[in-house]
C-alpha positions, 0 to 999 in steps of 0.5 A: 904744661903738666900740672904737678900732682902729689902722690906717695910711693914706697914711703917717699913723696914724688912729684910729676914735674911741669915741663915748663914754668913761665912768667907772664912778663919775665923781667931782665935782672942784672947779675949782682955777684954779691956774696953774703956771710951770715952771723947767727946771733946765738951761735956767735953771741960770745964771739961778737961780744968784743969789737976787736973780734967783729973787726977780725971776722969782717976782715976774714970775710972780705979776704974770702970774697964776701962784700956783704954780711948779715948780722942777726939782731933779733932772735927766734925768742923775740929778744933783740941785740940792741937797746930797744924801747919795745923788744926785750934785750938779749943780755945773756946767752949760754952763760955769756953776758952783755951790757945793754949799752953794748952796740954790736951792730954799730961796730959792724957798720963802722968797721964794715964800711971802713973796709968796703963791706955792706952790713945788713941786719936780720930780724926774725919776725914771727918767732917768739920763743925757744921751746927747748929753753922755755924762753922768749916773749911767748913765755913771758911778755905775750903768751897770748900771741903764740900759735895754736897748733892742730896736731893729731886731732888736738889743739895745743899751744906751740909752747907745749910742743917740745919737739919743735924748738921754734915758738912761733907767733900767730902772723894773722893777729893784728896786735902781733903785726903791729908789734913787729912793725913797731920794732922794725920802724924803731930799728930803721930809725936807730940805724940809718946807716945800715945797708939793709934789713933781711926778714927771716921767719916771716911765716907760719910755723907749718900747715898745722898752725894757726888754728886759734879762734881769731884765725877762724874769724879772720879767715871767715871774713876774708873768704866770706863764709862760715866754717861750721866744723873748725878746724876739720873743715880746713884739715882733719887727722886720721890714724892708720890702724895698722901703723899707728901713724897720724896723717892730716887730710885736706878739708873742704876749705883747705885751698881757700885757707892756703890762699888766705894765709899767704895773703896775710904774709903778703900784706904784712910784707907790703906794710913793712916795705912801705913803712921802712922805705918811708923812713929810709928810701935807701934801705934795701929790703930782703927776705930769706926763705927755703927754696922748696916752693912745691911745699912752701905753701904749708908755711903760708909763704908765696915768695914768687912774682905776681907774674907767675901763676902757681895754679897752673902747676900746683893742685894746692893753689887757687887761681887767686893765689898768684896775687899773694906773691911778693917778690916785687916788694924785695930788693933782694931775695935769699933762697935756701938751697939747703941740699946735699945734691948739687946738680940735677945729674946728682938727682938722676944718679941718686937711688934715694933721698940724701941728706937731712930734710929737717927744714920746715915744710920739706918733704921726701921727694926726689926731684930736681928742686931738691938740688942746688942747681935745680932749686936755683933754676926753679927760684929764678923762673918763679921770681921772674927777675923781680929781685936779685936771687941770692943762693944760700947754703947751709954749711953743716950739711956738707960735714961728711963731704967738704968737697960737696960744699966746694961744688955747691959754692961754685954751682950757686955762683954759676946759677944765681946773682950771689952766694949767702953762707949760713953760718960763719960759725961753721966756717970757723969751727971746721976751718974752712976759710981756705976752701971757701975762699978758693971756691969763691975766687975760682968761680969769680975768675971763670 
């Protein structure tokens, strides 16, 4: 098996791919053939402020072949779309208002179950602000919980970085974790009839966060060491004298730091899983992440199975990193196949990177994992059948070629256990219901 090594060439990042990736004990996983439509809370705020509209779009989803919907009920600002005694209520967005007693999710559950559609709720976990609007709990209730970013040699609160709209929290902070667990517990008790919860943004902002004094202390306790030069012993910055471009470099404790951050996320998901199942054993627990595993470690996330050993393939993984995998804690896993290249043959034919690479932790490599087919294949191997694999597509990426969207839908349904479409707003705005329905039903008939 070839170890995957990183190197730069011609402005792009290339990876020497492993010949094979295997699990120590791959499990048989039945294909679910379940399709999920996602309803983003901000993009659909006005649209979902009327019960009749909720019923209308549930019926549209059902007719298009979607037997599940995911309803965003906790925004990246930390505000929620239901009456909570813990989290602030999102009573306004873009000049549109809702009464706090408007129970949007109850309408989804009532109407969805009436027509045979399962309803899942999505909650953004370690997100606490929208930096483009200076809004969220990091701006009001809890500024002390925001991530401290080590950027170009400076330590900066994330709320000051206006090029990044995500105002992320520090996932390692015990107060942050307990706050999120309290919200999840309150939600699960309030909505005992919801079919499942999908975690979103259970992650760090990026490799440059969090570098607070608290994170330093917690890391030292985990690793059993004292970091003499923080944060440079983790990462340090260099500026190219010719181009003026800044690049971070890996310090002596970088690999252990990567392992520790992944353990933080694994432990939180484990705690949340135990608590939620204790409240409602029938509640399905899912997670959304990006599919680009070779660089997803930068977000502190290891969505693989513990049966898979990343250290055999990746130079950023310690032998202990495998213990941070959490696929076994999920009832379903949504992997973001956010690529315009659909097949591995498309990658072979490409002369350069195509489509935007703007999602967190993406790089500019031209490899199979940056195609729908290749990404699904990698996710299937790394999760080892621990949970149903739901291939997820971002509709707006195909706005210059809707035929590519149709191809991607069919590819996902061929390679995974189901399809998630993000987001219904793009289907509506671009009038893609007929194309989506045809692709789903054609794939199901094959």
